[in-house]
Backbone as numpy.savetxt, mean C-alpha at the origin, in Angstrom:
# Nx Ny Nz CAx CAy CAz Cx Cy Cz
-0.30 20.30 -0.46 -1.18 18.72 -0.52 0.19 17.76 0.26
-0.31 16.87 0.79 0.48 16.18 1.42 1.60 14.81 0.37
0.61 14.66 -0.56 1.23 13.83 -1.33 2.24 14.42 -2.39
2.57 15.44 -2.31 3.80 16.30 -3.25 4.02 17.08 -2.34
4.58 16.74 -1.14 5.03 17.52 -0.11 6.01 16.42 0.66
6.17 16.68 1.65 6.63 15.91 2.54 6.69 14.21 2.37
5.72 13.43 1.91 5.77 12.08 1.49 6.55 12.13 -0.10
6.13 12.88 -0.77 6.81 12.51 -1.92 8.60 12.97 -1.76
8.72 13.64 -1.29 10.61 14.04 -0.76 10.95 12.92 -0.22
10.21 12.08 0.85 10.72 11.16 1.60 11.11 10.04 0.64
9.74 9.98 0.03 9.95 8.61 -1.00 11.02 8.74 -1.92
11.38 9.75 -2.59 12.48 10.38 -3.42 13.53 10.03 -2.50
13.78 9.99 -1.42 14.90 9.87 -1.12 15.37 8.15 -0.92
14.13 7.69 -0.13 14.46 6.41 -0.50 14.77 5.97 -2.10
14.18 6.10 -2.48 14.15 5.45 -4.24 15.26 5.59 -4.88
16.27 7.08 -4.34 17.64 8.06 -4.86 16.97 8.60 -6.05
15.97 8.52 -6.44 15.23 9.40 -7.68 14.06 10.10 -7.32
13.61 11.00 -8.35 12.52 11.76 -8.18 10.93 10.60 -8.08
10.04 10.92 -6.96 9.07 9.94 -7.54 8.14 10.73 -7.62
7.00 10.00 -8.16 5.91 10.13 -9.23 4.56 9.97 -8.08
3.34 10.82 -8.24 2.16 10.26 -7.75 1.51 9.58 -8.91
1.07 8.25 -8.84 0.30 7.30 -10.11 -0.91 7.41 -9.47
-1.24 7.24 -8.23 -2.58 7.70 -7.58 -3.04 7.45 -6.43
-4.01 8.24 -6.06 -4.03 8.42 -4.76 -5.59 7.92 -4.30
-5.78 7.63 -3.26 -7.26 7.35 -2.72 -7.08 7.37 -1.05
-8.38 7.41 -0.76 -8.68 7.31 0.69 -9.34 6.45 1.12
-9.04 5.37 2.00 -9.41 4.96 2.86 -10.39 4.77 4.13
-11.52 4.97 3.84 -12.57 5.66 4.92 -12.83 4.38 5.82
-12.64 4.11 6.80 -13.15 2.96 7.90 -13.56 3.37 8.91
-15.37 3.41 9.11 -15.83 4.55 10.40 -15.86 2.52 11.24
-16.36 3.42 12.77 -16.29 2.74 13.87 -16.90 1.26 13.37
-16.54 0.34 14.12 -17.39 -1.53 13.72 -16.71 -1.72 12.20
-16.26 -0.98 11.55 -16.06 -1.50 10.16 -15.19 -2.63 10.04
-15.32 -3.01 9.00 -14.63 -4.28 8.13 -13.36 -3.75 7.62
-12.49 -4.57 8.09 -11.16 -4.22 7.49 -10.77 -5.21 5.26
-9.44 -4.99 5.55 -9.43 -5.37 3.97 -9.30 -6.92 3.92
-9.45 -7.55 3.20 -9.14 -8.89 3.19 -7.45 -8.74 2.81
-6.45 -9.82 2.68 -5.16 -9.98 2.84 -4.71 -9.67 1.21
-3.90 -8.99 0.97 -3.56 -8.49 -0.17 -2.37 -8.18 -0.81
-2.37 -7.51 -2.15 -0.74 -7.07 -1.97 -1.72 -5.69 -3.15
-0.94 -4.50 -2.71 -1.01 -3.49 -3.31 -0.94 -3.20 -4.97
0.47 -4.35 -5.24 0.89 -4.55 -7.00 -0.44 -4.88 -7.80
-1.42 -5.23 -7.62 -2.54 -6.64 -8.07 -3.46 -5.28 -8.51
-3.13 -3.96 -8.33 -4.20 -2.79 -8.72 -3.51 -2.03 -9.49
-2.42 -2.40 -9.99 -1.48 -1.79 -11.16 -2.33 -2.96 -12.60
-1.82 -1.86 -13.89 -2.23 -2.48 -15.31 -1.24 -3.13 -15.45
-0.42 -3.49 -15.53 0.93 -4.34 -16.15 1.59 -4.67 -14.75
2.34 -5.75 -15.26 3.39 -6.72 -14.00 4.45 -5.48 -14.14
4.81 -4.69 -15.55 5.89 -4.01 -14.92 5.58 -2.69 -13.97
4.05 -2.35 -13.87 4.19 -1.13 -13.15 4.32 -1.60 -11.54
3.47 -3.13 -11.61 3.69 -3.88 -10.12 4.46 -3.74 -9.73
5.90 -4.22 -10.12 7.07 -4.28 -9.74 7.75 -3.06 -9.47
7.71 -2.36 -9.98 8.26 -0.63 -9.83 7.45 0.33 -8.61
6.42 -0.36 -8.12 5.41 0.94 -7.41 6.02 0.96 -6.10
5.27 1.93 -5.23 5.65 2.00 -3.76 4.46 2.48 -3.29
4.17 1.66 -2.38 2.82 2.26 -1.65 3.28 2.73 -0.05
2.37 4.20 -0.09 2.54 4.54 1.10 1.43 4.54 2.06
1.08 4.89 3.30 -0.03 4.95 3.94 0.31 6.23 4.69
-0.84 6.89 5.03 -0.43 7.62 6.01 -1.77 7.62 7.05
-2.03 7.33 8.40 -2.92 7.27 8.96 -3.11 8.54 9.62
-4.18 8.83 9.24 -4.97 10.26 10.21 -5.00 10.26 11.35
-5.54 8.51 11.93 -5.94 8.60 13.35 -4.88 7.55 14.20
-4.64 7.83 15.09 -3.99 7.08 16.07 -3.89 4.90 15.33
-3.32 4.56 14.55 -3.35 3.28 14.35 -2.95 2.15 15.77
-3.75 1.68 15.98 -3.81 0.35 17.21 -4.59 -0.91 16.51
-4.12 -2.05 17.16 -4.67 -2.96 16.75 -6.43 -3.13 17.05
-6.54 -2.43 18.01 -8.06 -2.07 18.31 -9.10 -1.78 17.40
-8.12 -0.96 17.06 -9.24 0.14 15.66 -8.33 -0.41 14.30
-7.93 -1.49 13.98 -7.54 -1.90 13.23 -6.42 -2.10 11.79
-4.95 -1.46 12.29 -4.05 -0.66 11.97 -3.87 -2.13 10.90
-2.68 -1.42 10.15 -2.34 -2.12 8.83 -1.40 -3.08 9.32
-1.57 -4.28 9.07 -0.49 -5.54 8.67 0.24 -5.60 7.99
1.91 -5.69 8.18 2.78 -6.24 7.07 3.84 -7.49 7.24
3.47 -8.09 6.36 4.67 -9.00 6.56 6.09 -9.01 5.99
6.89 -9.08 7.10 8.22 -8.44 6.59 8.94 -9.39 5.33
9.76 -8.74 4.71 10.20 -9.79 3.46 9.49 -10.20 2.20
8.03 -10.28 2.68 7.32 -10.81 1.59 7.38 -10.24 0.04
7.85 -8.72 0.01 7.75 -8.48 -0.94 9.19 -8.78 -1.93
9.74 -9.98 -1.35 10.96 -10.34 -2.15 10.52 -11.57 -2.77
9.14 -11.54 -2.44 8.78 -13.00 -3.36 7.92 -12.86 -4.50
7.53 -11.53 -4.89 6.95 -11.48 -5.99 5.42 -10.72 -5.70
4.63 -11.09 -6.78 3.08 -10.87 -6.79 2.81 -12.30 -6.87
1.82 -12.20 -5.46 1.33 -14.01 -5.07 0.06 -14.09 -6.24
-0.43 -15.09 -6.24 -1.03 -15.68 -7.10 -2.79 -14.98 -6.00
-3.57 -14.48 -7.12 -4.90 -14.18 -6.38 -6.33 -13.92 -7.38
-7.20 -13.74 -6.65 -8.24 -13.75 -7.09 -9.53 -12.36 -6.97
-9.06 -11.36 -7.75 -9.55 -10.17 -7.80 -8.62 -9.20 -7.30
-7.41 -9.96 -6.90 -6.62 -9.41 -5.94 -6.47 -9.70 -4.45
-7.14 -10.48 -4.32 -7.34 -10.97 -2.62 -6.30 -12.56 -2.80
-5.53 -12.19 -1.97 -4.53 -13.25 -1.62 -5.26 -14.69 -1.30
-5.36 -16.12 -1.51 -5.97 -17.01 -1.34 -4.88 -17.75 -0.28
-3.72 -17.90 -0.15 -3.03 -18.85 0.42 -1.57 -18.07 0.41
-1.27 -18.20 1.65 0.09 -17.74 1.75 0.30 -17.22 3.19
C-alpha cells in the first residue's frame, strides 16, 4: 500500500521520527466537478493537540494542472495556526 510504503518513509524522514497513518481518504473529482472551498485540514481532527501535530500528504493520481483544478497552497500560512472557521471552511484570510 502506498500509505504504508514510500509515503510513510518520506514523512518519517521529514519528521525525524516514525510517522503513523491517522486517517486516509480518497477525493474523487470528476470532469467539470467543483473543488473544495478554502480550508485547513487541521480542522478535521478531534482535538487542538492533534491538529497541531499532524501532517497532510496528497498523492495526485492524475497530472495536477491549473486547468484540472490542482491543489493550491498558501506558503507560510501554517505558521499562523488554525484559522477561525465555520464547519472547516475559512471565511476570511
